[in-house]
C-alpha positions as CSV (number, residue, x, y, z in Angstrom):
1,X,186.3,89.2,180.2
2,X,184.4,88.9,176.9
3,X,186.9,86.2,175.7
4,X,185.5,83.9,178.4
5,X,182.0,83.9,176.9
6,X,180.8,80.9,175.0
7,X,177.7,80.6,172.8
8,X,175.3,79.3,175.4
9,X,172.4,79.7,175.5
10,X,171.8,80.5,171.8
11,X,169.1,83.0,170.8
12,X,166.9,80.3,169.2
13,X,167.1,77.6,171.9
14,X,163.9,75.9,173.0
15,X,162.5,76.1,176.6
16,X,163.7,72.5,177.2
17,X,167.2,73.6,176.4
18,X,167.0,76.5,178.9
19,X,166.3,73.9,181.6
20,X,169.8,72.6,181.1
21,X,171.3,76.0,182.1
22,X,172.9,74.4,185.2
23,X,174.8,71.6,183.3
24,X,175.9,74.2,180.8
25,X,177.4,76.4,183.6
26,X,179.0,73.3,185.1
27,X,180.6,72.4,181.8
28,X,181.9,75.9,181.2
29,X,183.2,76.1,184.8
30,X,185.1,72.8,184.3
31,X,186.5,74.0,181.0
32,X,187.7,77.3,182.5
33,X,189.4,75.4,185.3
34,X,191.2,72.9,183.0
35,X,192.0,75.3,180.2
36,X,195.5,76.3,181.5
37,X,196.7,72.7,181.3
38,X,194.9,72.0,178.0
39,X,196.2,74.8,175.8
40,X,199.6,76.2,175.1
41,X,200.4,79.8,176.0
42,X,200.3,82.2,173.1
43,X,204.0,83.0,173.5
44,X,205.2,79.4,173.8
45,X,205.9,78.9,170.1
46,X,203.7,75.8,169.9
47,X,200.9,76.8,167.6
48,X,199.6,74.8,164.7
49,X,196.0,74.5,163.6
50,X,195.4,72.6,160.4
51,X,192.2,73.6,158.5
52,X,190.7,71.8,155.6
53,X,187.7,73.0,153.5
54,X,185.8,70.6,151.2
55,X,183.4,71.6,148.5
56,X,182.4,70.6,145.0
57,X,185.9,71.5,143.7
58,X,187.8,69.4,146.2
59,X,190.0,69.9,149.2
60,X,191.7,73.1,150.2
61,X,193.9,73.2,153.3
62,X,196.0,75.7,155.3
63,X,197.9,75.9,158.5
64,X,197.2,78.7,161.1
65,X,200.2,79.5,163.3
66,X,199.1,82.2,165.6
67,X,196.0,83.9,167.2
68,X,195.8,86.5,164.5
69,X,195.7,83.9,161.7
70,X,192.9,82.1,163.5
71,X,190.9,85.2,164.0
72,X,191.4,86.3,160.4
73,X,190.3,82.9,159.1
74,X,187.2,82.8,161.3
75,X,186.2,86.3,160.3
76,X,186.7,85.6,156.6
77,X,184.8,82.3,156.9
78,X,181.9,84.0,158.7
79,X,181.7,86.8,156.0
80,X,181.7,84.1,153.3
81,X,178.9,82.2,155.0
82,X,176.8,85.3,155.3
83,X,177.4,86.2,151.6
84,X,176.7,82.7,150.3
85,X,173.4,82.2,152.3
86,X,171.0,84.8,151.2
87,X,168.3,82.2,151.1
88,X,164.9,83.2,149.7
89,X,162.9,80.5,151.5
90,X,163.5,78.1,154.4
91,X,165.5,75.0,153.4
92,X,167.3,76.6,150.4
93,X,170.7,75.1,149.7
94,X,173.7,77.3,148.6
95,X,175.1,76.5,145.2
96,X,178.5,75.3,146.5
97,X,178.3,74.5,150.2
98,X,181.5,73.6,152.0
99,X,182.5,71.5,155.0
100,X,185.3,72.6,157.4
101,X,187.7,70.4,159.3
102,X,189.9,71.7,162.2
103,X,192.7,69.3,163.0
104,X,194.3,69.8,166.5
105,X,197.2,67.9,167.9
106,X,199.2,68.0,171.2
107,X,202.9,68.8,171.5
108,X,203.4,65.2,172.5
109,X,201.3,62.3,173.8
110,X,200.2,63.9,177.1
111,X,201.1,67.5,176.2
112,X,199.1,70.6,175.7
113,X,197.2,71.2,172.4
114,X,199.1,73.4,170.0
115,X,196.9,76.4,170.1
116,X,196.0,79.1,172.7
117,X,193.0,79.2,174.8
118,X,191.8,82.4,173.1
119,X,191.9,80.7,169.7
120,X,190.1,77.7,170.9
121,X,187.3,79.8,172.4
122,X,187.0,81.6,169.1
123,X,186.7,78.3,167.2
124,X,184.0,77.1,169.7
125,X,182.0,80.3,169.2
126,X,182.3,79.9,165.5
127,X,181.0,76.4,165.4
128,X,178.5,76.9,168.2
129,X,179.8,73.7,170.0
130,X,177.4,72.2,172.5
131,X,178.5,71.7,176.2
132,X,179.2,68.0,175.9
133,X,182.2,68.7,173.7
134,X,183.8,70.9,176.3
135,X,183.3,68.3,179.0
136,X,185.2,65.7,176.9
137,X,187.8,68.3,175.9
138,X,189.0,68.3,179.5
139,X,190.4,64.8,179.0
140,X,193.3,66.3,177.1
141,X,196.3,68.4,178.1
142,X,199.2,67.9,180.5
143,X,198.8,65.0,183.0
144,X,201.0,62.6,184.9
145,X,199.2,59.4,184.1
146,X,196.5,58.2,181.7
147,X,193.8,60.2,183.4
148,X,190.4,60.2,181.8
149,X,191.6,57.8,179.1
150,X,189.7,54.9,180.6
151,X,186.4,56.7,179.8
152,X,184.4,56.9,176.6
153,X,181.5,59.0,175.4
154,X,179.0,59.4,172.6
155,X,176.8,62.5,172.7
156,X,174.2,63.7,170.2
157,X,171.9,66.7,170.0
158,X,169.2,67.7,167.5
159,X,168.6,71.3,166.4
160,X,165.3,72.5,165.0
161,X,164.2,75.7,163.2
162,X,161.2,77.8,163.9
163,X,159.0,75.4,162.0
164,X,160.1,72.5,164.3
165,X,161.9,71.0,161.4
166,X,165.2,69.3,162.0
167,X,167.9,71.7,161.1
168,X,171.1,69.9,162.2
169,X,172.7,67.2,164.3
170,X,175.6,67.8,166.7
171,X,177.7,64.8,167.8
172,X,180.9,64.1,169.6
173,X,182.6,61.0,170.8
174,X,185.9,59.8,172.3
175,X,187.5,57.1,170.2
176,X,190.3,54.8,171.4
177,X,193.2,53.7,169.1
178,X,196.7,52.2,169.5
179,X,199.8,53.8,168.0
180,X,203.2,52.4,167.2
181,X,206.0,54.5,168.8
182,X,209.5,54.5,167.4
183,X,211.0,55.8,170.6
184,X,213.0,54.0,173.3
185,X,210.0,52.8,175.3
186,X,210.0,49.4,176.8
187,X,207.1,48.4,174.5
188,X,206.5,50.1,171.1
189,X,202.7,50.3,171.4
190,X,200.8,53.1,173.1
191,X,197.1,53.5,173.7
192,X,195.7,56.9,172.6
193,X,192.3,58.5,172.4
194,X,190.8,61.0,169.9
195,X,188.0,63.4,170.3
196,X,185.8,63.9,167.2
197,X,183.2,66.7,167.0
198,X,180.7,67.2,164.2
199,X,178.1,69.8,163.6
200,X,176.1,68.6,160.6
201,X,173.6,70.8,158.8
202,X,170.7,68.9,157.4
203,X,169.7,71.7,155.1
204,X,173.0,72.2,153.3
205,X,174.3,68.7,154.0
206,X,177.7,70.1,155.2
207,X,179.4,69.9,158.5
208,X,181.9,71.6,160.7
209,X,184.3,69.1,162.3
210,X,186.9,69.3,165.0
211,X,189.3,66.4,165.3
212,X,191.6,66.3,168.3
213,X,194.6,64.0,168.3
214,X,193.0,62.0,165.5
215,X,195.0,58.9,164.3
216,X,197.0,59.3,161.2
217,X,195.0,56.6,159.4
218,X,191.8,58.7,159.8
219,X,193.3,61.9,158.4
220,X,194.9,60.0,155.5
221,X,191.6,58.3,154.7
222,X,189.7,61.6,154.8
223,X,192.2,63.2,152.4
224,X,191.9,60.2,150.1
225,X,188.1,60.4,150.0
226,X,188.2,64.1,149.4
227,X,190.6,63.9,146.5
228,X,189.6,60.6,144.8
229,X,186.2,61.5,143.3
230,X,183.1,63.5,143.8
231,X,181.2,60.4,144.9
232,X,183.7,59.5,147.6
233,X,183.8,63.1,148.7
234,X,180.0,63.3,148.9
235,X,179.7,60.0,150.8
236,X,182.1,61.4,153.5
237,X,180.9,65.0,153.7
238,X,177.3,65.1,152.6
239,X,176.2,62.2,154.9
240,X,175.8,62.7,158.6
241,X,177.4,59.4,159.4
242,X,180.3,59.8,156.8
243,X,182.9,61.1,159.2
244,X,181.9,58.6,161.9
245,X,182.2,55.8,159.3
246,X,185.7,56.8,158.5
247,X,186.7,56.9,162.1
248,X,185.5,53.5,163.1
249,X,186.8,51.9,159.9
250,X,190.4,52.7,160.9
251,X,192.4,51.1,163.6
252,X,191.6,47.4,163.6
253,X,194.8,46.6,161.8
254,X,196.9,48.4,164.4
255,X,195.1,46.6,167.2
256,X,195.8,43.3,165.5
257,X,199.5,44.1,165.1
258,X,199.7,45.2,168.7
259,X,198.1,42.0,169.9
260,X,200.4,39.9,167.8
261,X,203.3,41.7,169.5
262,X,202.0,40.9,172.9
263,X,201.4,37.3,171.9
264,X,205.0,37.1,170.8
265,X,206.2,38.6,174.1
266,X,204.2,36.1,176.1
267,X,205.4,33.2,174.0
268,X,209.1,34.3,174.6
269,X,208.4,34.4,178.3
270,X,206.9,30.9,178.1
271,X,209.9,29.6,176.3
272,X,212.1,31.0,179.1
273,X,209.9,29.5,181.7
274,X,210.4,26.0,180.2
275,X,214.2,26.4,180.8
276,X,213.8,27.5,184.5
277,X,214.6,24.9,187.2
278,X,214.1,24.8,190.9
279,X,217.6,23.5,191.7
280,X,219.6,26.0,193.7
281,X,223.1,24.5,193.6
282,X,223.7,24.9,189.9
283,X,226.2,27.3,188.4
284,X,225.0,30.8,187.8
285,X,222.2,30.4,190.3
286,X,222.0,34.2,191.2
287,X,221.7,35.0,187.4
288,X,218.8,32.6,187.1
289,X,217.0,34.2,190.1
290,X,217.4,37.7,188.6
291,X,216.1,36.4,185.3
292,X,213.1,34.9,186.9
293,X,212.3,38.1,188.8
294,X,212.8,40.1,185.6
295,X,210.5,37.8,183.7
296,X,207.9,38.2,186.5
297,X,208.1,42.0,186.2
298,X,207.8,41.9,182.4
299,X,204.8,39.6,182.5
300,X,203.1,41.8,185.1
301,X,203.5,44.8,182.7
302,X,202.2,42.8,179.7
303,X,199.1,41.6,181.7
304,X,198.4,45.2,182.8
305,X,198.6,46.4,179.2
306,X,196.3,43.6,178.0
307,X,193.8,44.5,180.6
308,X,193.8,48.1,179.4
309,X,193.5,47.0,175.7
310,X,190.6,44.7,176.6
311,X,188.8,47.6,178.3
312,X,189.5,50.0,175.3
313,X,188.2,47.5,172.8
314,X,185.1,47.1,174.8
315,X,184.6,50.9,174.9
316,X,185.0,51.2,171.1
317,X,182.5,48.4,170.6
318,X,180.1,50.2,172.9
319,X,180.6,53.5,170.9
320,X,179.8,51.6,167.7
321,X,176.7,50.3,169.3
322,X,175.7,53.9,170.3
323,X,176.3,55.0,166.7
324,X,174.0,52.2,165.4
325,X,171.3,53.3,167.8
326,X,171.6,56.9,166.7
327,X,171.5,55.8,163.0
328,X,168.2,54.0,163.7
329,X,166.7,57.1,165.2
330,X,168.0,59.9,163.0
331,X,169.0,58.5,159.6
332,X,166.9,57.6,156.6
333,X,166.1,54.0,155.9
334,X,168.5,53.5,153.0
335,X,171.5,55.1,154.6
336,X,170.6,53.6,157.9
337,X,170.7,50.0,156.6
338,X,173.9,50.5,154.8
339,X,175.6,52.0,157.9
340,X,174.2,49.3,160.2
341,X,175.7,46.6,157.9
342,X,179.0,48.3,157.9
343,X,179.0,49.0,161.7
344,X,178.0,45.4,162.5
345,X,181.0,44.2,160.5
346,X,183.4,46.6,162.3
347,X,181.9,45.7,165.7
348,X,182.4,42.0,164.9
349,X,186.0,42.7,164.3
350,X,186.3,44.4,167.7
351,X,184.6,41.5,169.3
352,X,187.1,39.1,167.8
353,X,190.0,41.4,168.9
354,X,188.6,41.4,172.4
355,X,188.3,37.6,172.4
356,X,192.0,37.4,171.4
357,X,192.9,39.8,174.2
358,X,191.0,37.7,176.7
359,X,192.9,34.6,175.4
360,X,196.2,36.4,175.8
361,X,195.2,37.5,179.3
362,X,194.4,34.0,180.3
363,X,197.8,32.8,179.0
364,X,199.6,35.6,180.8
365,X,197.8,34.9,184.1
366,X,198.6,31.2,183.7
367,X,202.2,31.9,183.0
368,X,202.3,34.3,186.0
369,X,201.0,31.6,188.3
370,X,203.7,29.2,187.0
371,X,206.4,31.8,187.6
372,X,205.1,32.3,191.1
373,X,205.1,28.6,191.7
374,X,208.7,28.3,190.4
375,X,209.8,31.2,192.7
376,X,208.0,29.6,195.6
377,X,209.7,26.2,194.9
378,X,213.1,27.9,194.7
379,X,212.4,29.7,197.9
380,X,211.4,26.4,199.5
381,X,214.5,24.7,198.3
382,X,216.6,27.5,199.5
383,X,215.0,27.4,202.9
384,X,215.7,23.7,203.0
385,X,219.3,24.3,202.3
386,X,219.5,27.0,205.0
387,X,217.8,24.7,207.4
388,X,220.2,21.9,206.6
389,X,223.2,24.2,206.9
390,X,221.8,25.4,210.3
391,X,221.3,21.9,211.4
392,X,224.9,21.0,210.4
393,X,226.3,24.1,212.2
394,X,224.3,23.2,215.3
395,X,225.7,19.7,215.2
396,X,229.2,21.0,214.9
397,X,228.6,23.4,217.8
398,X,227.3,20.5,219.9
399,X,230.3,18.3,218.9
400,X,232.7,21.2,219.8
401,X,231.0,21.7,223.1
402,X,231.4,18.0,223.9
403,X,235.1,18.2,222.9
404,X,235.5,21.3,225.0
405,X,233.9,19.6,228.0
406,X,236.2,16.6,227.5
407,X,239.2,18.8,227.3
408,X,238.1,20.7,230.4
409,X,237.9,17.4,232.3
410,X,241.4,16.6,231.2
411,X,242.6,20.0,232.3
412,X,241.0,19.4,235.7
413,X,242.7,16.0,236.0
414,X,246.1,17.6,235.1
415,X,245.5,20.3,237.6
416,X,244.8,17.8,240.4
417,X,247.8,15.8,239.4
418,X,249.9,19.0,239.4
419,X,248.5,19.9,242.8
420,X,249.6,16.5,244.1
421,X,252.9,16.2,242.2
422,X,254.3,19.7,242.6
423,X,254.4,19.8,246.5
424,X,255.8,16.3,246.6
425,X,258.4,17.1,244.0
426,X,259.2,20.3,245.8
427,X,259.7,18.5,249.1
428,X,261.8,15.8,247.4
429,X,264.0,18.4,245.9
430,X,264.5,20.1,249.3
431,X,265.4,16.8,250.9
432,X,267.7,15.8,248.0
433,X,269.6,19.1,248.2
434,X,270.0,18.9,251.9
435,X,268.1,22.0,252.7
436,X,265.9,20.0,255.1
437,X,267.1,17.0,257.1
438,X,266.1,14.8,260.0
439,X,268.1,15.0,263.2
440,X,268.2,11.6,264.7
441,X,269.7,13.0,267.9
442,X,266.7,15.2,268.5
443,X,264.1,12.5,268.2
444,X,263.9,12.8,264.4
445,X,263.0,16.5,264.4
446,X,263.1,18.2,260.9
447,X,266.0,20.6,260.8
448,X,266.3,23.3,258.1
449,X,269.8,24.5,257.1
450,X,270.8,28.2,256.8
451,X,270.6,27.9,253.0
452,X,266.9,27.5,253.2
453,X,266.5,30.9,254.9
454,X,268.8,32.4,252.3
455,X,266.6,31.0,249.5
456,X,263.5,32.4,251.2
457,X,265.1,35.9,251.5
458,X,266.1,35.9,247.8
459,X,263.1,34.1,246.2
460,X,260.3,35.8,248.1
461,X,261.0,39.3,246.8
462,X,261.3,37.9,243.3
463,X,258.0,36.2,243.7
464,X,256.4,39.4,244.9
465,X,257.9,41.3,241.9
466,X,256.6,38.8,239.4
467,X,253.1,38.9,241.0
468,X,253.2,42.8,241.0
469,X,254.0,42.8,237.3
470,X,251.1,40.4,236.7
471,X,248.8,42.5,238.8
472,X,249.7,45.7,237.0
473,X,249.1,44.1,233.6
474,X,245.8,42.8,234.7
475,X,244.7,46.2,236.0
476,X,245.7,47.9,232.7
477,X,243.9,45.3,230.7
478,X,240.7,45.7,232.7
479,X,240.9,49.5,232.3
480,X,241.2,49.2,228.5
481,X,238.2,46.9,228.3
482,X,236.2,49.2,230.6
483,X,237.1,52.2,228.5
484,X,235.9,50.4,225.3
485,X,232.5,49.5,227.0
486,X,232.1,52.9,228.6
487,X,228.3,53.6,229.0
488,X,229.0,57.4,228.5
489,X,230.0,56.7,224.9
490,X,227.4,58.3,222.5
491,X,225.3,55.6,220.8
492,X,223.4,56.5,217.6
493,X,220.0,54.8,217.2
494,X,217.3,55.1,214.5
495,X,214.1,56.4,216.0
496,X,211.1,55.7,213.8
């Protein structure tokens, strides 16, 4: 249960800080709830905490790979701090003060941090981190989308000793950067964020820093400043704004390269758009339609990324503005003016980058409208073709109906002719064969010979037999049709 405790409130806090007990409890509760997805289990095998110590002699670094190593390092560091600070009067500075940097990284982009929750709580107790840092720490860990990466933050807090003299400054901020990935992603540039925490001591001019998912350019520049000369080392460590200056100075080149990449992609899509046509009767028409739809999807993704980039650049510019305000409040005049000049230069670069992003967005949206117009024109042309084909089919049906009606009239005429001709022909045949004759002696009475009755006796059963066969075939055919359309047959329907 003791592992869940954090160093709030401290023993020397002022009454005004005690009034913030509720926000402190809320921050700790949110941290406790999010901790399982932020940190790796101790038995997972993913554990790597890089530690760097900077003093007058230079940079010393080590890698802590388990909870025991972290606990041992913190205990040793605490004992050294107590040994090196037997100050005889307030404000005394140790002979060789050191600054400490903890570098934490996730297993992958949206993965858990490579240390356990226990070790992180130990580090937080060691540096006496203020609640704002924990609130922003919950933006990291496992997640299914870019949750909390659309937000930014810059928090600062003063610490005073018993004489109401400024003893230290505590700051943390979320910084956005873009990273080139060498994987198999559709686009090689990915937006990331880093969390930078600093607890600066105004008495010793040293600091304890925690950098979470910091860009490689920042860590390389810090190492360069620590190892180059004592002056560059002092300008980075012994100044409160030194680490912040390093962070904001890195990244503009990567943003520029990413925007050049998106500019190139939009230009390629524009070149493809010029080759599109609205004719639908050309060869490979289906391939052109698929290409048009694919270009529309690609352009939608590019516009979405550019919108995110524009937002991130605006957040970074706002953070730089907050740093400048803090410098005006807390820094000395000489250092303040130097930092303001540098920060204004960097902020101007971000303003230019954002203007370029807005220009690319305008081009992308314009190209998107043109693609939609082409698709609409093609659909209109296709609808016209379908309407023409339907009209042609309707005309053919009408013509076929007219021909069928004409043929039906012909059949009717032939039937009438047959009805007239067959009885007359039948009677003529009977008269010609002598089956029927006229008896002049009996007042021209019609007399039938005996052969007629023989013909009736033979022909009538044959006629009945033929009609019976026809009748049986008709009955069998109707039964077959009725069985095929039997209403008792199971019919499957989709019920929504």
